[in-house]
FIZALO-7505 format. One record per residue (C-alpha): residue number from 1; residue in three letters; z, x, y. Coordinates in Angstrom, 1 decimal. Example, Ala and Ser with C-alpha at 12.3 -4.5 7.8 and 13.67 -1.06 7.14 Angstrom:
REM residues 2
+------+------+--------+--------+--------+
! resi ! resn !      z !      x !      y !
+------+------+--------+--------+--------+
!    1 !  ALA !    7.8 !   12.3 !   -4.5 !
!    2 !  SER !    7.1 !   13.7 !   -1.1 !
+------+------+--------+--------+--------+
This chain:
REM residues 396
+------+------+--------+--------+--------+
! resi ! resn !      z !      x !      y !
+------+------+--------+--------+--------+
!    1 !  MET !  131.2 !  -48.2 ! -105.4 !
!    2 !  ILE !  127.4 !  -48.3 ! -105.5 !
!    3 !  GLN !  125.8 !  -45.1 ! -106.9 !
!    4 !  VAL !  122.6 !  -44.5 ! -105.0 !
!    5 !  LEU !  120.0 !  -41.7 ! -105.5 !
!    6 !  PHE !  117.6 !  -40.9 ! -102.7 !
!    7 !  VAL !  114.5 !  -38.9 ! -103.5 !
!    8 !  ASP !  112.2 !  -37.2 ! -101.0 !
!    9 !  ASP !  110.7 !  -33.7 ! -100.8 !
!   10 !  ASP !  112.2 !  -33.5 !  -97.3 !
!   11 !  VAL !  115.7 !  -33.0 !  -98.4 !
!   12 !  THR !  117.0 !  -32.1 !  -95.0 !
!   13 !  VAL !  116.1 !  -35.6 !  -93.7 !
!   14 !  LEU !  117.8 !  -37.2 !  -96.6 !
!   15 !  GLU !  121.0 !  -35.2 !  -96.1 !
!   16 !  GLU !  121.0 !  -36.2 !  -92.5 !
!   17 !  PHE !  120.5 !  -39.8 !  -93.4 !
!   18 !  ARG !  123.4 !  -39.6 !  -96.0 !
!   19 !  ASP !  125.7 !  -38.3 !  -93.2 !
!   20 !  LEU !  124.5 !  -41.2 !  -91.0 !
!   21 !  LEU !  125.4 !  -43.7 !  -93.7 !
!   22 !  PHE !  128.9 !  -42.1 !  -94.1 !
!   23 !  MET !  129.5 !  -42.2 !  -90.3 !
!   24 !  SER !  128.5 !  -45.9 !  -90.3 !
!   25 !  GLY !  131.3 !  -46.6 !  -92.7 !
!   26 !  ILE !  129.1 !  -47.3 !  -95.8 !
!   27 !  SER !  131.1 !  -46.4 !  -98.8 !
!   28 !  TRP !  128.4 !  -45.6 ! -101.3 !
!   29 !  SER !  128.2 !  -42.6 ! -103.6 !
!   30 !  VAL !  125.0 !  -41.0 ! -102.4 !
!   31 !  SER !  123.0 !  -38.2 ! -104.2 !
!   32 !  VAL !  119.9 !  -36.5 ! -103.0 !
!   33 !  ALA !  117.0 !  -35.2 ! -105.0 !
!   34 !  GLY !  114.1 !  -33.1 ! -103.7 !
!   35 !  SER !  111.5 !  -34.1 ! -106.3 !
!   36 !  GLY !  110.7 !  -36.5 ! -109.0 !
!   37 !  ALA !  111.6 !  -34.0 ! -111.7 !
!   38 !  GLN !  115.0 !  -33.4 ! -110.2 !
!   39 !  ALA !  115.6 !  -37.1 ! -109.9 !
!   40 !  LEU !  114.9 !  -37.6 ! -113.6 !
!   41 !  GLN !  117.4 !  -34.8 ! -114.4 !
!   42 !  PHE !  120.0 !  -36.5 ! -112.2 !
!   43 !  LEU !  119.4 !  -39.8 ! -114.0 !
!   44 !  GLU !  119.8 !  -38.1 ! -117.4 !
!   45 !  ASP !  123.2 !  -36.8 ! -116.4 !
!   46 !  THR !  124.6 !  -39.5 ! -114.1 !
!   47 !  TYR !  124.5 !  -43.3 ! -113.9 !
!   48 !  PHE !  123.0 !  -44.8 ! -110.8 !
!   49 !  ASP !  122.8 !  -48.4 ! -109.6 !
!   50 !  VAL !  119.9 !  -47.9 ! -107.2 !
!   51 !  ILE !  117.1 !  -45.3 ! -106.7 !
!   52 !  VAL !  115.3 !  -45.0 ! -103.4 !
!   53 !  ALA !  112.1 !  -42.8 ! -103.7 !
!   54 !  ASP !  109.5 !  -41.8 ! -101.2 !
!   55 !  LEU !  105.9 !  -42.6 ! -102.1 !
!   56 !  LYS !  104.2 !  -39.4 ! -101.0 !
!   57 !  MET !  105.7 !  -36.4 ! -102.7 !
!   58 !  PRO !  103.9 !  -33.4 ! -104.1 !
!   59 !  GLY !  103.6 !  -33.3 ! -107.9 !
!   60 !  MET !  105.1 !  -36.5 ! -109.1 !
!   61 !  ASP !  104.9 !  -39.2 ! -106.4 !
!   62 !  GLY !  107.3 !  -42.1 ! -105.9 !
!   63 !  ALA !  105.2 !  -44.6 ! -107.7 !
!   64 !  GLU !  105.0 !  -42.4 ! -110.8 !
!   65 !  LEU !  108.7 !  -41.6 ! -110.7 !
!   66 !  LEU !  109.7 !  -45.3 ! -110.5 !
!   67 !  ALA !  107.3 !  -46.1 ! -113.3 !
!   68 !  GLN !  109.2 !  -43.7 ! -115.5 !
!   69 !  VAL !  112.6 !  -45.0 ! -114.2 !
!   70 !  ARG !  111.4 !  -48.5 ! -115.1 !
!   71 !  ASP !  110.6 !  -47.6 ! -118.6 !
!   72 !  GLN !  113.5 !  -45.1 ! -119.3 !
!   73 !  TYR !  116.3 !  -46.7 ! -117.2 !
!   74 !  PRO !  115.5 !  -50.4 ! -116.8 !
!   75 !  ASP !  119.0 !  -51.2 ! -115.4 !
!   76 !  VAL !  118.5 !  -49.0 ! -112.4 !
!   77 !  MET !  117.2 !  -51.0 ! -109.4 !
!   78 !  ARG !  114.2 !  -49.4 ! -107.8 !
!   79 !  ILE !  113.2 !  -49.2 ! -104.1 !
!   80 !  LEU !  110.1 !  -47.4 ! -102.8 !
!   81 !  MET !  109.9 !  -46.1 !  -99.2 !
!   82 !  SER !  106.6 !  -45.4 !  -97.5 !
!   83 !  GLY !  105.1 !  -44.9 !  -94.0 !
!   84 !  ASN !  102.1 !  -47.0 !  -95.0 !
!   85 !  ALA !  102.4 !  -50.5 !  -93.6 !
!   86 !  ASP !   99.3 !  -51.8 !  -95.4 !
!   87 !  VAL !  100.6 !  -54.8 !  -97.3 !
!   88 !  GLN !   97.7 !  -54.8 !  -99.8 !
!   89 !  PHE !   98.4 !  -51.2 ! -100.6 !
!   90 !  THR !  102.1 !  -51.7 ! -101.2 !
!   91 !  ALA !  101.4 !  -54.9 ! -103.3 !
!   92 !  GLN !   99.7 !  -52.7 ! -105.8 !
!   93 !  LEU !  103.0 !  -51.0 ! -106.5 !
!   94 !  VAL !  105.0 !  -54.1 ! -107.3 !
!   95 !  PRO !  105.5 !  -53.2 ! -111.0 !
!   96 !  GLN !  107.2 !  -50.0 ! -110.1 !
!   97 !  ALA !  109.5 !  -51.2 ! -107.3 !
!   98 !  HIS !  111.9 !  -54.0 ! -106.7 !
!   99 !  GLN !  111.7 !  -53.7 ! -103.0 !
!  100 !  PHE !  109.8 !  -51.7 ! -100.3 !
!  101 !  LEU !  111.2 !  -49.9 !  -97.2 !
!  102 !  LEU !  108.9 !  -49.0 !  -94.3 !
!  103 !  LYS !  109.7 !  -45.5 !  -92.9 !
!  104 !  PRO !  111.3 !  -44.4 !  -90.6 !
!  105 !  LEU !  114.5 !  -45.7 !  -92.2 !
!  106 !  ASN !  117.4 !  -47.2 !  -90.3 !
!  107 !  VAL !  120.9 !  -47.8 !  -91.6 !
!  108 !  ASP !  120.9 !  -51.6 !  -91.4 !
!  109 !  MET !  117.5 !  -51.9 !  -93.2 !
!  110 !  VAL !  118.6 !  -49.5 !  -96.0 !
!  111 !  TYR !  122.1 !  -51.1 !  -96.3 !
!  112 !  ASN !  120.7 !  -54.6 !  -96.6 !
!  113 !  SER !  118.0 !  -53.6 !  -99.2 !
!  114 !  VAL !  120.3 !  -51.6 ! -101.4 !
!  115 !  GLU !  123.1 !  -54.1 ! -101.3 !
!  116 !  ARG !  120.7 !  -56.9 ! -102.1 !
!  117 !  VAL !  119.0 !  -55.4 ! -105.1 !
!  118 !  ASN !  122.3 !  -54.2 ! -106.4 !
!  119 !  VAL !  123.7 !  -57.7 ! -106.4 !
!  120 !  LEU !  120.8 !  -58.9 ! -108.5 !
!  121 !  GLY !  121.1 !  -55.8 ! -110.8 !
!  122 !  ARG !  124.8 !  -56.5 ! -111.5 !
!  123 !  ARG !  124.1 !  -60.2 ! -112.2 !
!  124 !  LEU !  121.4 !  -59.4 ! -114.7 !
!  125 !  ALA !  123.7 !  -56.9 ! -116.4 !
!  126 !  ASP !  126.7 !  -59.2 ! -116.6 !
!  127 !  SER !  128.4 !  -59.2 ! -120.0 !
!  128 !  GLU !  128.9 !  -63.0 ! -120.0 !
!  129 !  LEU !  125.2 !  -63.5 ! -119.4 !
!  130 !  LYS !  124.3 !  -61.1 ! -122.2 !
!  131 !  SER !  126.8 !  -62.8 ! -124.5 !
!  132 !  THR !  125.2 !  -66.2 ! -123.8 !
!  133 !  LEU !  121.7 !  -64.8 ! -124.3 !
!  134 !  SER !  122.8 !  -63.2 ! -127.6 !
!  135 !  GLN !  123.1 !  -66.8 ! -129.0 !
!  136 !  ILE !  119.4 !  -67.2 ! -128.6 !
!  137 !  THR !  118.0 !  -65.5 ! -131.6 !
!  138 !  GLU !  114.6 !  -64.7 ! -130.0 !
!  139 !  LEU !  113.9 !  -64.9 ! -126.3 !
!  140 !  PRO !  110.3 !  -65.9 ! -125.5 !
!  141 !  ARG !  108.0 !  -63.0 ! -124.9 !
!  142 !  PRO !  104.9 !  -62.9 ! -122.7 !
!  143 !  PRO !  101.6 !  -63.8 ! -124.5 !
!  144 !  GLN !   98.6 !  -61.4 ! -124.5 !
!  145 !  SER !   97.1 !  -63.0 ! -121.3 !
!  146 !  VAL !  100.2 !  -62.2 ! -119.2 !
!  147 !  LEU !  100.5 !  -58.8 ! -120.7 !
!  148 !  ARG !   96.8 !  -58.1 ! -119.9 !
!  149 !  LEU !   97.4 !  -59.3 ! -116.3 !
!  150 !  ASN !  100.5 !  -57.1 ! -116.0 !
!  151 !  ALA !   98.5 !  -54.1 ! -117.2 !
!  152 !  LEU !   95.7 !  -54.8 ! -114.7 !
!  153 !  LEU !   98.2 !  -55.1 ! -111.9 !
!  154 !  ASP !   99.7 !  -51.8 ! -113.0 !
!  155 !  ASN !   96.4 !  -50.1 ! -112.4 !
!  156 !  ALA !   95.4 !  -49.8 ! -108.8 !
!  157 !  ASP !   91.8 !  -49.5 ! -109.8 !
!  158 !  SER !   91.5 !  -52.8 ! -111.5 !
!  159 !  ALA !   88.7 !  -55.0 ! -110.2 !
!  160 !  VAL !   88.8 !  -58.7 ! -109.4 !
!  161 !  GLU !   86.2 !  -59.4 ! -112.0 !
!  162 !  GLU !   88.6 !  -58.0 ! -114.7 !
!  163 !  VAL !   91.3 !  -60.4 ! -113.6 !
!  164 !  ALA !   88.9 !  -63.3 ! -113.4 !
!  165 !  ASP !   87.8 !  -62.7 ! -117.0 !
!  166 !  VAL !   91.4 !  -63.2 ! -118.1 !
!  167 !  VAL !   92.0 !  -66.2 ! -115.9 !
!  168 !  GLU !   88.8 !  -68.0 ! -117.0 !
!  169 !  GLN !   90.0 !  -68.0 ! -120.6 !
!  170 !  ASP !   93.0 !  -70.1 ! -119.7 !
!  171 !  MET !   92.1 !  -73.6 ! -118.5 !
!  172 !  ALA !   95.7 !  -74.5 ! -117.3 !
!  173 !  LEU !   95.8 !  -71.3 ! -115.2 !
!  174 !  THR !   92.4 !  -71.9 ! -113.8 !
!  175 !  VAL !   93.3 !  -75.5 ! -112.7 !
!  176 !  LYS !   96.6 !  -74.3 ! -111.1 !
!  177 !  LEU !   94.7 !  -71.6 ! -109.3 !
!  178 !  PHE !   92.3 !  -74.0 ! -107.7 !
!  179 !  GLN !   95.1 !  -76.5 ! -107.0 !
!  180 !  LEU !   97.0 !  -73.8 ! -105.0 !
!  181 !  VAL !   94.1 !  -72.2 ! -103.1 !
!  182 !  ASN !   92.6 !  -75.6 ! -102.1 !
!  183 !  SER !   95.9 !  -77.2 ! -101.1 !
!  184 !  ALA !   96.5 !  -78.4 !  -97.6 !
!  185 !  TYR !   98.9 !  -75.5 !  -97.0 !
!  186 !  TYR !   96.0 !  -73.1 !  -96.5 !
!  187 !  GLY !   93.8 !  -75.5 !  -94.5 !
!  188 !  LEU !   90.5 !  -74.0 !  -95.7 !
!  189 !  SER !   87.4 !  -75.6 !  -94.3 !
!  190 !  ARG !   85.9 !  -76.0 !  -97.8 !
!  191 !  ASN !   87.0 !  -76.1 ! -101.4 !
!  192 !  ILE !   86.9 !  -72.9 ! -103.3 !
!  193 !  GLN !   85.3 !  -73.4 ! -106.7 !
!  194 !  GLU !   84.8 !  -69.9 ! -108.0 !
!  195 !  VAL !   87.7 !  -68.1 ! -109.8 !
!  196 !  ARG !   86.7 !  -64.7 ! -108.4 !
!  197 !  GLU !   86.8 !  -66.1 ! -104.8 !
!  198 !  ALA !   90.2 !  -67.8 ! -105.4 !
!  199 !  ILE !   91.6 !  -64.5 ! -106.7 !
!  200 !  SER !   90.2 !  -62.6 ! -103.8 !
!  201 !  TYR !   91.9 !  -65.0 ! -101.4 !
!  202 !  LEU !   95.3 !  -65.4 ! -103.0 !
!  203 !  GLY !   95.6 !  -61.8 ! -104.3 !
!  204 !  MET !   96.0 !  -60.5 ! -107.9 !
!  205 !  ASN !   99.8 !  -60.5 ! -107.7 !
!  206 !  THR !   99.9 !  -64.2 ! -107.0 !
!  207 !  VAL !   97.5 !  -64.9 ! -109.8 !
!  208 !  ARG !   99.7 !  -62.9 ! -112.2 !
!  209 !  ASN !  102.8 !  -64.8 ! -111.0 !
!  210 !  LEU !  101.1 !  -68.2 ! -111.5 !
!  211 !  ALA !  100.1 !  -67.1 ! -115.0 !
!  212 !  VAL !  103.7 !  -66.3 ! -115.8 !
!  213 !  SER !  105.0 !  -69.6 ! -114.4 !
!  214 !  ILE !  102.6 !  -71.6 ! -116.5 !
!  215 !  GLU !  103.3 !  -69.6 ! -119.7 !
!  216 !  VAL !  107.0 !  -69.7 ! -119.2 !
!  217 !  PHE !  107.0 !  -73.5 ! -119.1 !
!  218 !  ARG !  104.4 !  -73.7 ! -121.9 !
!  219 !  THR !  106.3 !  -71.3 ! -124.2 !
!  220 !  VAL !  109.8 !  -72.6 ! -123.6 !
!  221 !  SER !  109.0 !  -76.3 ! -123.4 !
!  222 !  ALA !  107.4 !  -76.1 ! -126.9 !
!  223 !  THR !  110.8 !  -76.0 ! -128.5 !
!  224 !  ALA !  112.4 !  -78.8 ! -126.3 !
!  225 !  SER !  111.3 !  -81.9 ! -128.2 !
!  226 !  ARG !  114.8 !  -83.4 ! -128.1 !
!  227 !  HIS !  114.7 !  -83.5 ! -124.3 !
!  228 !  GLU !  111.2 !  -84.5 ! -123.2 !
!  229 !  ASP !  112.8 !  -86.5 ! -120.3 !
!  230 !  VAL !  114.5 !  -83.3 ! -119.0 !
!  231 !  VAL !  111.3 !  -81.2 ! -119.3 !
!  232 !  GLN !  109.4 !  -83.9 ! -117.3 !
!  233 !  GLU !  112.0 !  -84.0 ! -114.5 !
!  234 !  LEU !  112.1 !  -80.2 ! -114.4 !
!  235 !  HIS !  108.3 !  -80.2 ! -113.8 !
!  236 !  GLU !  108.7 !  -82.8 ! -111.1 !
!  237 !  HIS !  111.6 !  -81.1 ! -109.4 !
!  238 !  GLY !  110.0 !  -77.6 ! -109.6 !
!  239 !  ASN !  106.7 !  -78.9 ! -108.1 !
!  240 !  ALA !  108.6 !  -80.5 ! -105.2 !
!  241 !  VAL !  110.7 !  -77.4 ! -104.5 !
!  242 !  ALA !  107.7 !  -75.2 ! -104.7 !
!  243 !  ALA !  105.7 !  -77.2 ! -102.2 !
!  244 !  LEU !  108.6 !  -77.3 !  -99.7 !
!  245 !  ALA !  109.6 !  -73.6 ! -100.2 !
!  246 !  ARG !  106.1 !  -72.5 !  -99.4 !
!  247 !  GLN !  106.1 !  -74.5 !  -96.1 !
!  248 !  LEU !  109.3 !  -72.8 !  -95.0 !
!  249 !  VAL !  108.0 !  -69.3 !  -95.3 !
!  250 !  LEU !  105.5 !  -67.7 !  -92.9 !
!  251 !  GLY !  102.9 !  -65.4 !  -94.2 !
!  252 !  ARG !  100.6 !  -65.9 !  -97.2 !
!  253 !  GLU !  102.1 !  -63.3 !  -99.6 !
!  254 !  GLN !  105.7 !  -64.5 !  -99.2 !
!  255 !  GLY !  104.6 !  -68.1 !  -99.1 !
!  256 !  ASN !  102.9 !  -67.6 ! -102.5 !
!  257 !  GLU !  106.0 !  -65.9 ! -103.9 !
!  258 !  ALA !  108.2 !  -68.8 ! -102.6 !
!  259 !  PHE !  105.8 !  -71.3 ! -104.3 !
!  260 !  VAL !  106.0 !  -69.6 ! -107.7 !
!  261 !  ALA !  109.7 !  -69.1 ! -107.4 !
!  262 !  GLY !  110.1 !  -72.8 ! -106.6 !
!  263 !  LEU !  108.1 !  -73.7 ! -109.7 !
!  264 !  LEU !  110.4 !  -71.6 ! -111.8 !
!  265 !  HIS !  113.7 !  -71.8 ! -110.1 !
!  266 !  ASP !  115.3 !  -74.0 ! -112.8 !
!  267 !  VAL !  113.7 !  -72.3 ! -115.8 !
!  268 !  GLY !  117.2 !  -71.3 ! -116.9 !
!  269 !  LEU !  117.9 !  -75.0 ! -117.5 !
!  270 !  LEU !  114.7 !  -75.2 ! -119.5 !
!  271 !  ALA !  115.9 !  -72.3 ! -121.6 !
!  272 !  LEU !  119.2 !  -74.1 ! -122.2 !
!  273 !  VAL !  117.5 !  -77.3 ! -123.2 !
!  274 !  SER !  115.1 !  -75.4 ! -125.6 !
!  275 !  TYR !  117.4 !  -72.8 ! -127.2 !
!  276 !  MET !  121.0 !  -74.2 ! -126.7 !
!  277 !  PRO !  120.5 !  -78.0 ! -126.8 !
!  278 !  ASP !  124.0 !  -78.8 ! -128.0 !
!  279 !  GLN !  125.6 !  -76.9 ! -125.1 !
!  280 !  PHE !  123.1 !  -78.6 ! -122.7 !
!  281 !  GLU !  124.2 !  -82.0 ! -124.0 !
!  282 !  GLU !  127.8 !  -81.1 ! -123.4 !
!  283 !  LEU !  127.0 !  -79.9 ! -119.9 !
!  284 !  ARG !  125.1 !  -83.1 ! -119.1 !
!  285 !  ARG !  128.0 !  -85.3 ! -120.4 !
!  286 !  ALA !  130.4 !  -83.2 ! -118.3 !
!  287 !  THR !  128.5 !  -83.8 ! -115.1 !
!  288 !  GLN !  128.8 !  -87.5 ! -115.6 !
!  289 !  THR !  132.6 !  -87.5 ! -115.9 !
!  290 !  SER !  133.6 !  -84.5 ! -113.7 !
!  291 !  SER !  133.5 !  -84.1 ! -109.9 !
!  292 !  LEU !  132.8 !  -80.4 ! -110.2 !
!  293 !  PRO !  129.3 !  -79.1 ! -109.3 !
!  294 !  LEU !  126.9 !  -78.0 ! -112.0 !
!  295 !  TRP !  127.5 !  -74.3 ! -111.2 !
!  296 !  ASP !  131.2 !  -74.5 ! -112.1 !
!  297 !  LEU !  130.7 !  -76.6 ! -115.2 !
!  298 !  GLU !  128.2 !  -74.1 ! -116.5 !
!  299 !  LEU !  130.6 !  -71.3 ! -116.2 !
!  300 !  ASP !  133.3 !  -73.3 ! -118.1 !
!  301 !  ILE !  131.0 !  -74.5 ! -120.9 !
!  302 !  ILE !  128.4 !  -71.8 ! -121.3 !
!  303 !  GLY !  130.0 !  -68.8 ! -119.7 !
!  304 !  THR !  127.2 !  -68.2 ! -117.3 !
!  305 !  ASN !  124.8 !  -70.2 ! -115.2 !
!  306 !  HIS !  121.2 !  -71.3 ! -115.4 !
!  307 !  SER !  120.2 !  -69.3 ! -112.3 !
!  308 !  ASP !  121.0 !  -66.0 ! -113.9 !
!  309 !  ILE !  119.6 !  -67.0 ! -117.3 !
!  310 !  GLY !  116.3 !  -67.9 ! -115.5 !
!  311 !  ALA !  116.3 !  -64.7 ! -113.6 !
!  312 !  TYR !  116.9 !  -62.6 ! -116.7 !
!  313 !  LEU !  114.0 !  -64.3 ! -118.5 !
!  314 !  LEU !  111.6 !  -63.8 ! -115.6 !
!  315 !  ASN !  112.7 !  -60.2 ! -115.2 !
!  316 !  LEU !  111.9 !  -59.8 ! -118.9 !
!  317 !  TRP !  108.4 !  -61.2 ! -118.3 !
!  318 !  GLY !  107.8 !  -58.7 ! -115.5 !
!  319 !  LEU !  107.9 !  -61.0 ! -112.4 !
!  320 !  SER !  108.4 !  -59.3 ! -109.0 !
!  321 !  PHE !  111.8 !  -58.9 ! -107.4 !
!  322 !  PRO !  111.4 !  -61.6 ! -104.7 !
!  323 !  ILE !  110.7 !  -64.2 ! -107.3 !
!  324 !  VAL !  113.5 !  -63.1 ! -109.7 !
!  325 !  GLU !  115.9 !  -62.9 ! -106.8 !
!  326 !  ALA !  115.0 !  -66.4 ! -105.5 !
!  327 !  VAL !  115.6 !  -67.8 ! -109.0 !
!  328 !  ALA !  118.9 !  -66.0 ! -109.3 !
!  329 !  ARG !  120.2 !  -67.0 ! -105.9 !
!  330 !  HIS !  118.9 !  -70.6 ! -105.4 !
!  331 !  HIS !  122.5 !  -72.0 ! -105.7 !
!  332 !  ASP !  124.1 !  -69.3 ! -103.5 !
!  333 !  SER !  121.4 !  -68.1 ! -101.2 !
!  334 !  SER !  123.7 !  -68.9 !  -98.2 !
!  335 !  SER !  125.8 !  -65.8 !  -99.3 !
!  336 !  ILE !  122.9 !  -63.5 !  -98.7 !
!  337 !  ALA !  123.9 !  -61.6 !  -95.6 !
!  338 !  GLN !  120.4 !  -61.2 !  -94.2 !
!  339 !  ARG !  119.5 !  -64.3 !  -92.2 !
!  340 !  LYS !  115.7 !  -64.1 !  -92.3 !
!  341 !  MET !  113.6 !  -66.7 !  -94.0 !
!  342 !  ASP !  112.1 !  -65.3 !  -97.2 !
!  343 !  PRO !  111.5 !  -66.6 ! -100.8 !
!  344 !  ALA !  115.2 !  -66.5 ! -101.7 !
!  345 !  HIS !  116.3 !  -68.5 !  -98.7 !
!  346 !  ALA !  113.3 !  -70.8 !  -98.9 !
!  347 !  VAL !  113.9 !  -71.8 ! -102.5 !
!  348 !  GLY !  117.7 !  -72.2 ! -101.9 !
!  349 !  VAL !  117.0 !  -74.5 !  -98.9 !
!  350 !  ALA !  114.2 !  -76.4 ! -100.6 !
!  351 !  SER !  116.2 !  -76.9 ! -103.8 !
!  352 !  ALA !  119.2 !  -78.3 ! -101.9 !
!  353 !  ILE !  116.9 !  -80.7 ! -100.0 !
!  354 !  VAL !  114.9 !  -82.0 ! -102.9 !
!  355 !  THR !  118.0 !  -82.4 ! -105.1 !
!  356 !  SER !  119.7 !  -84.5 ! -102.4 !
!  357 !  GLN !  116.6 !  -86.8 ! -101.9 !
!  358 !  ARG !  116.5 !  -88.3 ! -105.3 !
!  359 !  GLN !  118.7 !  -89.7 ! -108.1 !
!  360 !  TRP !  117.9 !  -87.6 ! -111.1 !
!  361 !  THR !  118.4 !  -89.4 ! -114.4 !
!  362 !  ALA !  117.8 !  -86.7 ! -116.9 !
!  363 !  LEU !  118.9 !  -83.6 ! -115.1 !
!  364 !  PRO !  122.6 !  -82.8 ! -114.6 !
!  365 !  PHE !  122.5 !  -82.7 ! -110.8 !
!  366 !  ASN !  125.5 !  -84.9 ! -110.0 !
!  367 !  HIS !  128.0 !  -83.5 ! -107.5 !
!  368 !  GLU !  125.8 !  -80.6 ! -106.4 !
!  369 !  HIS !  126.9 !  -78.6 ! -103.4 !
!  370 !  PRO !  126.3 !  -80.5 ! -100.1 !
!  371 !  LEU !  123.7 !  -79.5 !  -97.6 !
!  372 !  ASP !  125.0 !  -76.5 !  -95.5 !
!  373 !  HIS !  124.0 !  -77.3 !  -91.9 !
!  374 !  VAL !  125.6 !  -74.1 !  -90.6 !
!  375 !  TYR !  123.5 !  -72.1 !  -93.0 !
!  376 !  PHE !  120.3 !  -74.0 !  -91.9 !
!  377 !  LYS !  121.1 !  -73.3 !  -88.3 !
!  378 !  GLU !  121.6 !  -69.6 !  -88.9 !
!  379 !  LEU !  118.2 !  -69.5 !  -90.6 !
!  380 !  GLY !  116.7 !  -71.3 !  -87.6 !
!  381 !  VAL !  115.5 !  -74.3 !  -89.7 !
!  382 !  LEU !  118.1 !  -77.0 !  -88.9 !
!  383 !  GLU !  115.8 !  -79.1 !  -86.8 !
!  384 !  ARG !  112.9 !  -78.7 !  -89.3 !
!  385 !  VAL !  115.2 !  -79.7 !  -92.2 !
!  386 !  ALA !  116.4 !  -82.7 !  -90.3 !
!  387 !  GLY !  112.8 !  -83.8 !  -89.8 !
!  388 !  LEU !  111.9 !  -83.3 !  -93.4 !
!  389 !  MET !  115.0 !  -85.3 !  -94.4 !
!  390 !  ALA !  114.1 !  -88.1 !  -92.0 !
!  391 !  VAL !  110.5 !  -88.6 !  -93.3 !
!  392 !  GLY !  111.0 !  -87.6 !  -96.9 !
!  393 !  VAL !  110.0 !  -84.4 !  -98.6 !
!  394 !  GLU !  106.4 !  -83.7 !  -99.2 !
!  395 !  THR !  105.7 !  -82.6 ! -102.8 !
!  396 !  SER !  102.2 !  -81.4 ! -102.6 !
+------+------+--------+--------+--------+
């Protein structure tokens, strides 16, 4: 049973909503707190899977509360609810919350959000995953440039100029930034050539996500000298999935998240190649002799799968929930109940298409799950996928 803590200074509304959840047949254990201080006391005494906090509360507001929950209780999944529909405003609060809910609340919206973040939380806390990761003596940590970008994003008063100063010190990040903003996807009438202008157009959160994607590959790939062919194919596969995933999602912010998630969706395989090369070799040999898909073979040989390893690593580096979820669910996105195209669905669909379009020689992609046409139809992209399959997938 999921343990959920709702926090709002209007306790009466929360109690009425708790009754509505119960009458709807939702079997959660729901607690209600009337302030941030009371919520922290509850968390000290009781384990909760998910906390849902209102942004505007007297004293400690929801963002401040979730920042403390993030630091003191990192396994608790965090949802922020607000009546402010300003996307730019809510984007500033990404480091505090895994997801946002726009008030007034309704049962279906809350149910889907809580269930969804809880699935990811349980996957990242899985004992087999942690056992596998314990074999890696030192997981890669974010470098100073990423930590500085995280700190700037944490501060709502940070200026574009401060972020630009960090970006301009990293040539690879600068190149990737211009490559993204000047791509055909955005259809700009002219090329953007100033870092500050590119940041203003894409948003600081996208820049931070790009920085992490570059650093993850740069940091993890440095130890993968035995498998340079695998690293090269992972780059090619990630670029192709990123470009396609971005096309599948409407809206600039989610499109950018889908792009970064596509770049990073197989970072778990990169971690296996870099830190567990013997197990990776065993896995690759198994895919050549077995008819089982990669997912099942990973569970047999490693005890977990590369999707969850990648999600754990990206969560450690502070990437936002949509990207971490997309990486975690790219092999089973069809099991997400909500049928609305978003980064998780986009990366799942794009990965399936790109994998099926090429014979991969270094990557262990033999016998992957077949394309799920029923799933594509439910998402409303069946005809579009058929068109992409007919003409070949664009990779840029």
